[in-house]
KEVEX-896135 format. One record per residue: residue number from 1; x, y, z of N, C-alpha, C, CB in turn. Coordinates in Angstrom, 3 decimals. Glycine has a CB too. Example, Ala and Ser with C-alpha at 12.3 -4.5 7.8 and 13.67 -1.06 7.14 Angstrom:
<pts>
PT     n      neast     nnorth        nup     caeast    canorth       caup      ceast     cnorth        cup     cbeast    cbnorth       cbup
PT     1     13.190     -5.690      7.800     12.300     -4.500      7.800     13.200     -3.300      7.800     11.308     -4.473      9.046
PT     2     12.850     -2.250      7.080     13.670     -1.060      7.140     12.900      0.030      7.870     14.084     -0.598      5.725
</pts>
This chain:
<pts>
PT     n      neast     nnorth        nup     caeast    canorth       caup      ceast     cnorth        cup     cbeast    cbnorth       cbup
PT     1    104.879     77.547     91.664    104.580     77.368     93.072    103.075     77.379     93.251    105.252     78.465     93.933
PT     2    102.572     76.464     94.036    101.155     76.422     94.321    100.809     77.421     95.407    100.731     75.020     94.730
PT     3     99.762     78.208     95.171     99.255     79.148     96.163     98.887     78.351     97.412     98.021     79.956     95.615
PT     4     99.470     78.686     98.526     99.154     77.986     99.758    100.131     76.887    100.131     97.809     77.413     99.655
PT     5    101.084     76.545     99.274    102.096     75.528     99.574    103.137     76.178    100.491    102.765     74.957     98.249
PT     6    103.009     75.929    101.789    103.837     76.632    102.768    105.332     76.380    102.563    103.440     76.217    104.169
PT     7    105.714     75.162    102.256    107.141     74.877    102.028    107.654     75.700    100.845    107.368     73.355    101.768
PT     8    106.918     75.725     99.744    107.340     76.499     98.571    107.401     77.983     98.893    106.387     76.258     97.393
PT     9    106.458     78.480     99.681    106.473     79.901    100.061    107.683     80.221    100.938    105.173     80.276    100.803
PT    10    108.002     79.341    101.872    109.163     79.576    102.742    110.466     79.538    101.943    109.207     78.530    103.873
PT    11    110.551     78.637    100.981    111.746     78.596    100.126    111.821     79.827     99.232    111.748     77.322     99.266
PT    12    110.683     80.310     98.749    110.671     81.546     97.949    111.099     82.724     98.807    109.267     81.805     97.348
PT    13    110.636     82.785    100.044    111.055     83.836    100.970    112.575     83.869    101.080    110.421     83.622    102.360
PT    14    113.173     82.703    101.206    114.620     82.605    101.386    115.390     82.938    100.120    114.987     81.221    101.850
PT    15    115.055     82.276     99.032    115.863     82.378     97.814    115.419     83.486     96.858    115.832     81.072     97.092
PT    16    114.093     83.602     96.631    113.588     84.506     95.614    113.347     85.918     96.127    112.323     83.962     95.048
PT    17    113.322     86.091     97.443    113.148     87.427     98.009    114.450     87.864     98.676    111.971     87.452     99.028
PT    18    114.803     87.245     99.781    115.985     87.709    100.516    117.293     87.341     99.835    115.975     87.142    101.910
PT    19    117.268     86.392     98.916    118.469     86.036     98.174    118.529     86.613     96.768    118.578     84.565     98.096
PT    20    117.511     87.362     96.373    117.432     87.862     94.990    117.986     89.279     94.878    115.978     87.833     94.492
PT    21    119.022     89.437     94.064    119.645     90.753     93.899    118.993     91.590     92.796    121.117     90.585     93.597
PT    22    118.257     90.950     91.904    117.541     91.673     90.856    116.235     92.207     91.443    117.267     90.752     89.616
PT    23    116.122     93.519     91.515    114.997     94.136     92.208    113.643     93.800     91.567    115.184     95.635     92.241
PT    24    113.573     93.800     90.260    112.296     93.501     89.597    111.868     92.056     89.854    112.405     93.756     88.081
PT    25    112.806     91.131     89.781    112.490     89.731     90.069    112.062     89.574     91.524    113.704     88.825     89.767
PT    26    112.728     90.291     92.422    112.378     90.229     93.842    110.976     90.789     94.078    113.409     91.004     94.687
PT    27    110.639     91.888     93.441    109.297     92.487     93.614    108.204     91.522     93.139    109.194     93.831     92.832
PT    28    108.447     90.818     92.049    107.477     89.853     91.562    107.334     88.699     92.558    107.891     89.324     90.175
PT    29    108.447     88.246     93.110    108.398     87.174     94.111    107.658     87.638     95.365    109.825     86.712     94.477
PT    30    107.864     88.869     95.770    107.155     89.421     96.930    105.654     89.395     96.684    107.627     90.865     97.229
PT    31    105.240     89.808     95.506    103.815     89.866     95.172    103.149     88.494     95.274    103.630     90.426     93.764
PT    32    103.838     87.448     94.842    103.222     86.123     94.831    103.493     85.309     96.104    103.714     85.355     93.635
PT    33    104.276     85.841     97.028    104.660     85.090     98.220    103.983     85.582     99.498    106.145     85.154     98.393
PT    34    103.697     86.885     99.588    103.218     87.481    100.844    101.870     88.184    100.693    104.241     88.468    101.369
PT    35    101.153     88.251    101.801     99.965     89.103    101.857    100.420     90.556    101.746     99.147     88.863    103.181
PT    36     99.531     91.441    101.339     99.906     92.855    101.196    100.328     93.475    102.518     98.749     93.648    100.613
PT    37     99.771     92.987    103.632    100.092     93.544    104.944    101.110     92.690    105.705     98.825     93.688    105.769
PT    38    101.928     91.942    104.979    102.912     91.056    105.593    103.726     91.795    106.659    103.845     90.473    104.522
PT    39    104.025     91.080    107.729    104.903     91.591    108.782    106.149     90.722    108.780    104.194     91.586    110.198
PT    40    107.315     91.374    108.712    108.600     90.684    108.800    109.324     91.231    110.018    109.457     90.872    107.490
PT    41    109.808     90.325    110.862    110.527     90.742    112.062    111.816     89.955    112.192    109.658     90.557    113.316
PT    42    112.891     90.683    112.492    114.174     90.061    112.805    114.720     90.772    114.033    115.183     90.141    111.590
PT    43    115.912     90.409    114.526    116.418     91.048    115.740    116.608     92.565    115.618    117.720     90.421    116.120
PT    44    116.704     93.086    114.390    116.942     94.516    114.207    115.689     95.359    114.106    117.749     94.727    112.998
PT    45    114.623     94.821    113.530    113.456     95.655    113.263    112.253     94.804    112.898    113.753     96.649    112.147
PT    46    111.101     95.460    112.859    109.879     94.871    112.326    109.375     95.808    111.247    108.796     94.641    113.449
PT    47    109.050     95.247    110.083    108.546     96.052    108.976    107.238     95.441    108.495    109.587     96.138    107.813
PT    48    106.437     96.273    107.822    105.147     95.784    107.344    104.898     96.250    105.917    104.012     96.258    108.264
PT    49    104.391     95.331    105.095    104.023     95.641    103.727    105.102     95.278    102.725    103.701     97.087    103.608
PT    50    104.681     95.214    101.464    105.582     94.805    100.385    106.768     95.736    100.223    104.828     94.729     99.087
PT    51    106.536     97.048    100.217    107.634     97.995    100.009    108.674     97.914    101.122    107.092     99.415     99.914
PT    52    108.214     97.834    102.364    109.138     97.761    103.494    109.912     96.446    103.484    108.378     97.916    104.816
PT    53    109.253     95.364    103.106    109.929     94.071    103.023    110.992     94.096    101.933    108.916     92.945    102.755
PT    54    110.663     94.691    100.793    111.623     94.831     99.700    112.842     95.636    100.158    110.958     95.508     98.481
PT    55    112.598     96.730    100.856    113.701     97.568    101.356    114.558     96.801    102.358    113.151     98.853    102.010
PT    56    113.928     95.988    103.207    114.677     95.193    104.181    115.559     94.162    103.481    113.715     94.492    105.153
PT    57    115.019     93.483    102.474    115.817     92.513    101.717    116.995     93.202    101.047    114.951     91.798    100.663
PT    58    116.754     94.370    100.454    117.832     95.112     99.794    118.897     95.530    100.795    117.275     96.344     99.076
PT    59    118.480     95.956    101.973    119.424     96.357    103.022    120.329     95.185    103.419    118.661     96.884    104.259
PT    60    119.742     94.008    103.576    120.528     92.825    103.940    121.521     92.492    102.834    119.603     91.615    104.214
PT    61    121.067     92.502    101.593    121.951     92.182    100.468    123.037     93.241    100.291    121.139     92.048     99.177
PT    62    122.699     94.501    100.509    123.700     95.573    100.392    124.811     95.421    101.419    123.036     96.940    100.552
PT    63    124.486     94.841    102.580    125.478     94.667    103.631    126.288     93.385    103.502    124.806     94.691    104.955
PT    64    126.001     92.600    102.491    126.670     91.311    102.309    127.587     91.361    101.087    125.631     90.172    102.158
PT    65    128.503     90.446    101.044    129.380     90.339     99.888    128.606     89.921     98.649    130.501     89.349    100.163
PT    66    129.131     90.231     97.467    128.422     89.903     96.228    128.291     88.400     95.993    129.130     90.533     95.056
PT    67    129.094     87.603     96.671    129.022     86.152     96.500    128.211     85.464     97.603    130.421     85.573     96.462
PT    68    127.567     86.242     98.473    126.774     85.673     99.559    125.450     85.141     99.013    126.521     86.728    100.663
PT    69    125.070     83.955     99.484    123.805     83.336     99.101    123.127     82.759    100.349    124.031     82.226     98.029
PT    70    121.809     82.704    100.289    121.028     82.004    101.305    120.782     80.591    100.813    119.680     82.740    101.605
PT    71    120.978     79.605    101.685    120.667     78.216    101.350    119.952     77.574    102.539    121.965     77.419    100.980
PT    72    119.001     76.686    102.265    118.380     75.949    103.359    119.449     75.179    104.127    117.288     74.987    102.827
PT    73    119.269     75.054    105.436    120.259     74.410    106.287    119.569     73.407    107.208    121.043     75.459    107.110
PT    74    118.856     72.501    106.588    118.126     71.500    107.347    116.755     71.296    106.754    118.017     71.901    108.811
PT    75    115.995     70.389    107.336    114.672     70.087    106.796    113.663     71.194    107.087    114.168     68.775    107.363
PT    76    112.595     71.176    106.315    111.458     72.062    106.526    110.494     71.379    107.483    110.755     72.419    105.178
PT    77    109.934     72.149    108.409    108.939     71.631    109.339    107.674     72.468    109.242    109.483     71.627    110.788
PT    78    106.534     71.799    109.414    105.260     72.509    109.370    104.320     71.961    110.429    104.620     72.399    107.978
PT    79    103.662     72.864    111.124    102.581     72.540    112.042    101.428     73.465    111.677    103.017     72.701    113.561
PT    80    100.382     72.899    111.101     99.210     73.645    110.648     99.647     74.815    109.759     98.385     74.159    111.862
PT    81     99.456     76.066    110.198     99.780     77.220    109.347    101.155     77.816    109.644     98.726     78.291    109.514
PT    82    101.983     77.121    110.420    103.317     77.599    110.804    104.382     76.765    110.107    103.506     77.542    112.343
PT    83    105.296     77.445    109.408    106.413     76.775    108.760    107.728     77.199    109.380    106.419     77.065    107.268
PT    84    108.702     76.299    109.367    110.040     76.554    109.931    111.074     76.084    108.927    110.235     75.829    111.314
PT    85    112.013     76.968    108.610    113.093     76.628    107.687    114.393     77.254    108.182    112.765     77.108    106.243
PT    86    115.361     76.412    108.548    116.693     76.894    108.934    117.472     77.218    107.667    117.456     75.834    109.805
PT    87    118.414     78.155    107.779    119.190     78.581    106.616    120.613     78.946    107.018    118.513     79.773    105.926
PT    88    121.442     79.058    106.004    122.816     79.545    106.161    123.010     80.654    105.131    123.887     78.378    105.974
PT    89    123.896     81.622    105.459    124.131     82.767    104.587    125.620     83.057    104.542    123.343     84.011    105.070
PT    90    126.129     83.197    103.345    127.536     83.509    103.153    127.968     83.011    101.788    128.405     82.884    104.269
PT    91    129.281     83.053    101.520    129.767     82.490    100.264    129.388     81.009    100.198    131.309     82.675    100.128
PT    92    129.047     80.534     99.017    128.619     79.144     98.870    129.663     78.200     99.455    128.367     78.809     97.390
PT    93    129.212     77.328    100.356    130.096     76.365    100.995    130.839     76.901    102.207    131.075     75.877    100.009
PT    94    130.718     78.209    102.484    131.417     78.798    103.622    130.534     79.830    104.323    132.735     79.445    103.166
PT    95    129.382     79.397    104.850    128.466     80.363    105.459    129.082     81.065    106.663    127.185     79.671    105.875
PT    96    128.675     82.302    106.851    129.152     83.082    107.987    128.034     83.361    108.990    129.755     84.394    107.505
PT    97    126.804     83.017    108.615    125.669     83.269    109.487    124.657     82.139    109.319    125.022     84.647    109.177
PT    98    124.079     81.728    110.440    123.025     80.711    110.435    121.812     81.274    111.154    123.507     79.386    111.108
PT    99    120.652     80.861    110.714    119.421     81.302    111.346    118.268     80.446    110.896    119.145     82.763    111.038
PT   100    117.069     80.898    111.233    115.854     80.190    110.827    114.741     81.199    110.640    115.449     79.111    111.871
PT   101    113.863     80.879    109.705    112.659     81.667    109.472    111.458     80.843    109.889    112.545     82.106    107.985
PT   102    110.531     81.499    110.538    109.237     80.917    110.848    108.198     81.770    110.153    108.982     80.836    112.396
PT   103    107.351     81.131    109.372    106.348     81.859    108.618    104.952     81.389    108.959    106.594     81.714    107.139
PT   104    104.010     82.329    108.944    102.615     82.019    109.216    101.814     82.265    107.947    102.066     82.869    110.402
PT   105    101.064     81.258    107.564    100.260     81.272    106.347     98.876     81.852    106.633    100.139     79.852    105.761
PT   106     98.417     82.736    105.737     97.055     83.256    105.795     96.551     83.442    104.374     96.992     84.596    106.591
PT   107     95.412     82.918    104.087     94.812     83.056    102.755     95.763     82.608    101.645     94.394     84.502    102.519
PT   108     96.547     81.566    101.914     97.418     80.995    100.901     98.733     81.709    100.680     96.707     80.948     99.646
PT   109     99.044     82.739    101.498    100.291     83.495    101.364    100.925     83.666    102.744    100.034     84.884    100.697
PT   110    102.204     84.027    102.764    102.858     84.314    104.035    102.358     85.650    104.570    104.399     84.330    103.876
PT   111    101.856     85.646    105.802    101.355     86.863    106.431    102.344     87.402    107.458    100.005     86.601    107.092
PT   112    103.126     86.517    108.047    104.139     86.921    109.030    105.364     86.049    108.842    103.598     86.811    110.493
PT   113    106.530     86.673    108.962    107.801     85.948    108.901    108.676     86.479    110.034    108.510     86.120    107.491
PT   114    109.123     85.558    110.868    110.022     85.896    111.970    111.369     85.240    111.703    109.436     85.439    113.348
PT   115    112.431     85.999    111.822    113.780     85.494    111.612    114.538     85.480    112.929    114.527     86.343    110.568
PT   116    115.132     84.338    113.228    115.968     84.169    114.407    117.386     83.908    113.911    115.450     82.998    115.332
PT   117    118.353     84.600    114.489    119.764     84.379    114.158    120.379     83.486    115.214    120.541     85.723    114.054
PT   118    121.160     82.494    114.761    121.837     81.592    115.694    123.225     82.151    115.972    121.921     80.132    115.122
PT   119    123.619     82.124    117.213    124.954     82.629    117.563    125.842     81.512    118.033    124.867     83.704    118.638
</pts>
């Protein structure tokens, strides 16, 4: 992944961080994807920093079935330093949740990620 490639960073956020069940692999992805002071916000909470983001990803995965995966659910959009990527979450081919992530790029890494859930 190229440092600063917003589409690649948004896909890493989805698959390599929030979709990664191996903690060591997820921690490495966090290091190369986000600023140290990253802010992640979803309808439940706002967390800041690598450790808190890792804990949030683990919490989401712990609450999901072992066959649940995140997959992109539409095209990627970018306006300057803002990226948008819709996703689906659930067993492959049978998602139970849809949403979108919006990420803000700073110094070549994601500095803020906002998650919206579609109902």
